[in-house]
Structures are given as C-alpha cells and as structure tokens.
C-alpha positions in Angstrom: 119.3 118.9 66.9 116.8 116.3 68.1 117.9 113.5 70.3 117.6 110.0 68.8 117.0 106.9 70.8 116.7 103.3 69.8 116.3 99.9 71.3 116.0 96.4 69.9 112.6 95.0 69.3 112.0 91.8 71.3 110.7 88.8 69.5 106.9 88.8 69.4 106.6 92.6 69.3 107.5 93.2 65.7 104.8 95.0 63.9 103.0 96.1 67.1 102.0 99.7 67.6 104.6 101.5 69.7 102.2 102.3 72.5 101.1 98.7 72.7 104.6 97.3 72.6 105.8 99.7 75.4 102.7 98.8 77.4 103.6 95.1 77.2 107.3 95.6 77.8 106.9 97.8 80.9 103.5 96.8 82.3 101.9 100.1 81.5 98.4 100.9 80.1 98.4 101.8 76.4 97.3 105.3 77.2 100.1 105.8 79.8 102.6 104.4 77.3 101.4 106.8 74.7 102.1 109.7 77.1 105.7 108.7 77.5 
C-alpha cells in the first residue's frame, strides 16, 4: 500500500504548481523541488 502524505496549503499558494509551491515554501529551485 502506498504511503499518503498531506499538508495544508498556505494562503497565496492555492492553484500553484506543486513544484513551484514547494520551491517558494522551502527556498528551493523549481527543478530541485520537482526531484523531491
């Protein structure tokens, strides 16, 4: 069975691509966020 993770979406990040939102949240590049 696959592991399921979730986290709340902060205001201002709704509708963002996941890689872009993670990059903004954690100070990563979008390409690095896409690898994670």
